[in-house]
C-alpha positions as CSV (number, residue, x, y, z in Angstrom):
1,M,115.9,108.8,80.0
2,A,118.6,108.0,82.5
3,A,117.7,105.9,85.5
4,R,117.2,107.7,88.8
5,K,120.2,107.6,91.0
6,S,119.6,106.1,94.4
7,S,121.7,106.4,97.6
8,G,122.5,102.7,97.2
9,K,120.3,101.7,100.1
10,R,116.9,100.2,99.2
11,K,114.1,100.8,101.7
12,Y,112.2,97.7,100.7
13,G,113.8,94.4,99.6
14,R,113.0,92.8,96.2
15,A,111.2,90.0,98.0
16,A,108.9,92.6,99.6
17,S,108.1,94.2,96.2
18,K,107.3,90.7,94.8
19,R,104.8,90.1,97.6
20,V,103.1,93.4,97.1
21,A,102.9,92.8,93.3
22,S,101.4,89.4,94.1
23,A,98.8,90.9,96.4
24,M,97.9,93.5,93.8
25,R,97.3,90.8,91.2
26,R,95.1,88.8,93.6
27,R,93.2,92.0,94.4
28,K,92.6,92.6,90.7
29,K,91.6,88.9,90.2
30,G,89.2,89.2,93.2
31,T,90.8,86.5,95.4
32,L,92.5,88.7,97.9
33,K,90.8,88.6,101.3
34,S,91.5,90.4,104.5
35,G,91.7,88.8,107.9
36,R,92.3,85.2,108.9
37,G,90.3,82.2,107.6
38,G,87.1,82.8,105.8
39,K,85.9,85.7,108.0
40,G,87.5,88.5,106.1
41,G,85.8,90.0,103.1
42,R,87.1,90.7,99.6
43,V,89.7,93.5,99.4
44,K,88.9,96.3,96.9
45,S,91.2,99.0,98.2
46,R,94.6,99.5,96.6
47,K,96.1,100.7,99.8
48,Q,94.8,97.7,101.7
49,A,96.2,95.4,99.1
50,I,99.7,97.0,99.5
51,A,99.4,96.7,103.3
52,I,98.5,93.0,103.1
53,G,101.5,92.4,100.7
54,L,103.9,94.2,103.1
55,S,102.5,92.3,106.1
56,E,103.0,89.0,104.3
57,A,106.6,90.0,103.4
58,R,107.3,90.9,107.0
59,K,106.1,87.5,108.1
60,K,108.4,85.8,105.6
61,G,111.3,87.8,106.8
62,A,111.8,90.2,103.8
63,K,113.4,93.6,104.2
64,V,110.5,95.9,105.1
65,P,110.8,99.1,107.2
66,R,109.0,99.1,110.5
67,K,105.4,100.3,110.6
68,R,104.9,104.0,111.3
69,G,103.7,104.9,114.8
70,G,101.0,107.3,113.5
71,R,98.0,105.8,115.2
72,K,98.0,104.5,118.8
73,S,96.0,101.5,119.7
74,S,93.1,102.0,122.1
75,G,94.7,99.9,124.8
76,S,97.7,102.2,125.3
77,R,95.6,105.4,125.4
78,K,95.8,107.3,128.7
79,S,92.5,108.1,130.3
80,G,92.0,111.8,130.7
81,G,89.4,113.6,132.8
82,R,88.0,112.6,136.1
83,K,89.5,110.0,138.3
84,K,87.2,107.5,140.0
85,S,87.1,107.9,143.7
86,S,86.4,104.9,145.9
87,S,85.4,106.8,149.0
88,R,82.0,108.6,148.9
């Protein structure tokens, strides 16, 4: 089979894919942990392992697209509904 033609522009750098592959191997081995230090538990999810690999790649400066802005953090959420009135 012929190789798939790409537009010439890679979304992810090779270093990023190496980091993800490393994270996947560590997950399979059972040594991949989430979080900082010893607080995080063992990672079992494939998606979580990929996310950890991409995060490590970002920190090392590899070519990784920016995170999608799908979910908003609770801090930036606007409070809807009633306003608090100080005079009563």
